[in-house]
N, C-alpha and C positions, 0 to 999 in steps of 0.2 A: 352737263357740259363735257365734251371730250377731254378738255384740260383737266377737269376734276377727276374723271374716270381714269385717265391714263396715269396721272401723277399724284392725285390727291392723297391716297392712303399712304403712299411711300414718303411724301415730303411735306405733309401738313399744310396744304394750300388753304389760304383764307381769302375769301372774296368779300367785296363791299356790297353796297345796296344793289337791288335788282336793276338789270339793264334791258329788260324785256321791251321797253318802249323806246329805247335809244335808236336813233338813226345811225350814229357812229359810236362805237365803244372803244375807248382807249385803255389798253391793258397795261397797268403799271406794276412792275414786279420790284419789290424791295425786301430788305432783310432787317427792318427796323422793329424794335420791340418797346422802345421808350414811350410811355403813354403821353408824355408832354409833346413829343415830336408828332405822334400819331394824331393827337387832338389838333395841333396846328395844321397838319396836312388835310384833315377833314374840313377845316374851315376854308382852306385854300381851294380844295376841290369844289366845295359848294359855290364859292365865288365864281370859279371858272365855268361851272355848269350853268349858272344863272346867266352868264354873259354869252354862253354858246348853246342856245336851245337845240335840243336833239342830240347833244353830245353827253355821254356818260363816261366818267373815269372810274375804272374798275381796279381796285387795289388787290394785288396778289402778294402773299407773303411766303418767303422761304427762310428757314433758319440758315445761318451763315454757311456751315459746312455743306448742307444740302444744296444751297444756292450754287456754291462753287462746283459741286459734283454734277448737278443736273442742268445747269445753264447751257453748256455746249450742245447737249441733246435738244433742249428746248428751242434753241436758236435755229436748228436745222429742221424743225417741225412746223406744221401749219398752226400750231398753238403757241408760236413764239410771242413773248411779251413785246409790246410796242415801245415801252420805256423800261429800262432797268438800270440798277445801280452798278457802278464799276469803279475800279481804281485806275489811276494813271499809270504810265510807264509800260512795262512789258506785258502786263495783263491786257491793257487796252490795245496795244499793238497786235497782240496775238488775235484778239477778237476782230480787229480790222482786217487782218490777213485772211480770215475765213470767208470774207465777203458777205457775212451775215448782218453787218451793221451799216447804217447810213452815213455817207460822207456829208457832213454838214457845212462844208466850206461855202457853197453858194449861198445858203441861207444866212450864214454868219457874216458874209461880206457884202450882202445886198444893201442897197441904200447907203453906199459909202462906208460899209462896215459897221453900221449902227449897232447891230446886235453884238457883234464881236467886241466892239469898243466899250460895251457896257460892263465888261468883266475885267478883273485884275489881269493885266497882260501876261504875268507869269503863269496864271492858271490856264489861260488859253494855250500858251506855249507848251505847257506840260501835257496837253491833250492833242498836240499836233505832230503828225509824222509825215515826212515828205511833202510838206507844205499843205497838208489837208487836215482839217479840224474834224475829229472823230467823236466828240462828245460835248455835252453842255456842262460847263463848270458848275459845281454845287457848293463845295466847302473846302477850306484849307486849314492846315494846322502847322505849327512850327515848334521845333525843339529848341530850348534855351536854358540858361542857368537860372535857378532860383536859389536865394540865399537867406540865411537867418541874420537879420540886421543886428540883433543883440550880440551874436557871436562875432560878427564882423567888427562891431564897435569895440568889443572886448579885446580883439587882436589888433585894433588900430588900423583896419583896412577900409579904404574908400573904394566902394565897388565901381564908382564912376571912372576911376583911374585904371581899371582893368580893360585895356584896349587891345593889347597884343597877347600872344601865347606866352611870351616871356613874362609879361605882367601877371598872367594867370599862375604860372609856375611859382613866381615870387610870392603871390598871395597864399598858395598852398604851403610853402615853406614857413611863412609868417604864422599861419594858423597852427601848424604843427609845433612851432616854437612856443606858442601860447598854450599848448596842451589841448588843442581842439582838433577833433577829427575833421579834416577838410571836406571830404566828399562822401556821401552815401552812395555806395555802388551795389548794383544787382548782378553780380557775375554768375549767379546760379542759373539764370535764364539766358545769359550771353548777350542777347540783343540790346539790353540797356547800355552795354559797354561799346557796342559797335557805333553808337552815335559819335564817340570821340574820333574814331578812325575816319568815319564818313565826313565829319565836319573838317577835320584836318586835311583830308584829301581835297575837299572843296576849297579850303582857304589857300592851299599851296598851288593847285592847278587851275582853279576856276572852271567855268563851264567848258572851255575849250579842251582841257585835259580829259574830261569825261566824254565829251563828244568824240574825240579822237580815239579813245580806248574802245568805245562802243562801236565805232566804225572800223575796228581792227587796224587802226593806223599806228605807226610808230612802234613803240614797245608795249602798247596796250596798257594793261594794269600793272606792268612792271616798270613803267616810266617813272622818272625821278619824283614827280609830285606824290605818287602813291607810296614809294619807298620812304620819302621824307616824312610822310604822315605817320608811317610806322615808327620811324626814329623818334619823332616827337611824342608819340604815345608811349614809347619805351621810356623816354625821359620822365614822363609823368609817373609811370609805374614804379620807377626807381625811387621816387620820393615816398612810396607807400602811402598814398593819399586817402585810401578808403578805410572803412571800419574793419576791425578784425573779423575774419570769416567771410569777407565779401564775395569770395569765389563760390560760396554755397548759398548766398543770399538771393532770394527771389525778389522781383520788383515790388510787390506789396510790402515786403519786409524792409526794403530800402526806403520806400516812402515813409514807412512807420518810423524808421531811425531818424530821418530828417524831421518828421513831424514832432518827434519827442525831444528834439534839441540835441541829438547825439551826433550830428554832423552839421557842418556849416553850409554845405551846398548840395545840390542835386541837379543833374542834367536831365530835364524831363519835358513832358508835353505841356501844351498851353493850359490844360485843366489841372495842373499840378496843385494849385491852391486847394481846390475841392478834393482832389484825390488824396493828398497828404492828410487832410482832416479825417477822411474816412478810415485811414489806416493808423491813426494816432491811438495811443493807449487810452487816452481820456476821451476819445471820440471827437475832440475839438482841434487838436493840432496847433500849429503856429497861428497866431492871430494875424489878420490881414495887415495890420500896421507894422508887423514884425517880419513881413515877407517882402523881399525885393527881387528884381529880375534884371538880367542883362544878357545881351546877345553873345553867342559864341565869338570869342575874340579873333582878330585877324592874325595872320602869320606875317611877320616882317619880311618884305620882299616877295610875298606870294602873289599869285595872279588873282586870287579870289577877293571878294569884297565882303565887308561886314553886313551888307544888305543882301547877300546871297543867303537863302534860307533852306533849311532841311526840314521836311515834314510830310504829312499826308496831303494828298490831293484826290478828292473824290468827285464823281461826275455822274450825269445821267446820259445813257447811251440810247439811241433810237435804232430799232431794228430796221432792216432794209425795206421791208414791205409795210411798214407802219403807215397809217393814214396821216395826212398833213396836220390833223388836229393833235397828234402826238407831239409834233414839233412845237405847235402853238402852246400846248400845255407845259412842255419843258421850259419854254421861254417865260410863261406866266409864273411858274413855280419859282423861277430864279430871277424874277424882276426885282427891282430895288425895294419895292414895298414888301414883298413876300420874304425876301432874304432878310430884310430888317426885322420883320415880325419874328422870324426864327431866331435871329440873333438876340432880340429882346428877351426871348424866353430861355436863353442860355443853351440853345440847341447846338449852335456851331458858330465858327468865325466865317462870315460871309465872303463870297468872292465878287459880288456885284458892287461896282464902284458907287459909293454913297451910302451903302447899307451898313458899313462898319460902325456908324454912330449908334447902331442898335445894341452894341455890346456894352453891357453895364458894369461888369466886374472890372475894376481898374487894371489888374494884372493881365487878364484876358484881353482887355482893350489895348494894352501895350503890345501883345502878340499880334493883334489885328492891325495895329498901326505899322508894325514891322513888315507884316505880310503885304499890306497895301503898297509899301514902298519896295517890295522885293524886286531885285534886278535879275534874279534867277532862282527859281524854286526847284530844288532837287527832291524828287519823290524818294521815299524810303527805298533803300537799295534792294530789299527783298521783293519789292514791287517793280522797281525800275529794271533791275538786272535779272529778275526771276528768283523764285524761292531757293533753287539749288545754289546759285552764286551767293545769294543773301546769307544762306547758312554758313558758307565758307567765310564770308566777311565777319559774321558773328563769332565763329570759332577762332579765327586768327586774331581778332581784336583782343579776345581774352588771353590768348597765348602770348601776344606781344606784351600786354600790360603787366602780365604776371611773370615776364622774363623767361618764358619757355620757348619762344620762337623769335628768330631774327626778322627784322623788317623786310629784308630781301626775300627770305623764304615765304613770308606772308604774301608779298606781292606776287610771287610766282604761283602760289596756290590759288589766288584769286584769278589770275590770268588763265591758269589751267582749267579752272571751273568754267570760266567764261567761254573758252574755246570748245569745251565739251557741249555747251548749250547751242552752239552755232550750227 
C-alpha cells in the first residue's frame, strides 16, 4: 500500500485484517495502545462489518507524538484516514480551518437532530464552531477534588458542606490546624496547579467571560474574572496548603503522597482512585471506602455554576473525502450500546446519553453523573487556547500560588500570549 510505503517505516503504521475483498474500506487512524480498548474495538468492528456486507474497517495506528506530527501531512494526501482521533478546542478548530475535514452538521441534525441529541449536549457544544459540528463525540473527563475520609474526620470536616471557595479555604485552615497537610500538589510539572486558576476563572466569569476573551472582546483575559481568579489562587497559596517541596514535585509523586495518607486532598482526574493506587508505596493506596469526591466549589457572586465542568473532550473526526460508511461507523462506534460496552470495561466515561450506567466504579460514576448534567464543559486550556497559551497559564498559575507574581501581571501575560497566537 502507498500508505505503508510512504509512512510505514517512519511512523510505525499497524493495519488490521486484509481488505482485498472489500467493496468499501474505512480507514480508521487512532493512537490507542491499551489492549482492553483494542479488544473492545475489534468486537465492535466485527459487529459493524457483519451488518454491512462489503465494508471493511481498517485500523491504522500511530504513536501519540508521531500522530500529531504526521496528521497534517496525511490529511492533505490521498492516503488521508477516513476517521481519526482528535481533541476538542483549538486543535479541532485548526483542523476545520484547513478544509480537510467534514462538516457533520447536516448528518447530526437530520431527522429532527436525532443523532446530535443522542450525545451529552456539552460534548456536542465543545465540538461546534460557528454553528457547525465538526466531530463525533467520543469521551469526556472532568477534574474534581478527591479526599481522604479518615483525615477529614480527624479534622472534623464535612465534605458535603464545602460548597463555596470560602468554605474550601476554611477547610484548608482547619486541616492545617489539625496538623494535616491539606493538599498534595504537583508544582514540578506546573500543569497540575493550573487546574486551580482554570476552575476559578470559570467560576468567576462563566462561559460568557471565556467566549468574550476568545473573541477578543472587552479586556480579554485581563478582564475582572481572570484577575479575580488570580487573587483567589494567591489567597490559597498564602495558606501554604501543599506538602513541603511541592514546587519540585511531579504528578506521580503528588498522587503517591495522597495515596500514602500524607495529604488530605488532591485535585485530579476522574481516574484518580486507580492512579493513586498505582503510585502508592504499598501498591494499594487508599481503600475505596476511604476515598471521597466533590466538585470544585463555586465562587460567591460568580457567574459560573457548580455544574460547569473542566476536563478532556475527545472525538472522532471524519476527513472530507471519506465514504459515507465512515460516518456510519463513527455513529455505530458511539451508539449507546457500544459506549456502554466501553464504559463497562473501564475504558472511558461515555458521552452518549444512557450509556453512563455502564460505569461501574462508584467514584468514576460520580464523575460520569456530573458530566451528564454539565451545563458547560470547558476543555483543558492547552487544548482550547492552544499549547503556547496553555504553557503560559501553567507558568503563571505556579507563580501566583507561590507568591512570585501578581494576579494582574498573570492576566496580562495570558492576554499577551493569546494575542500572539491570533
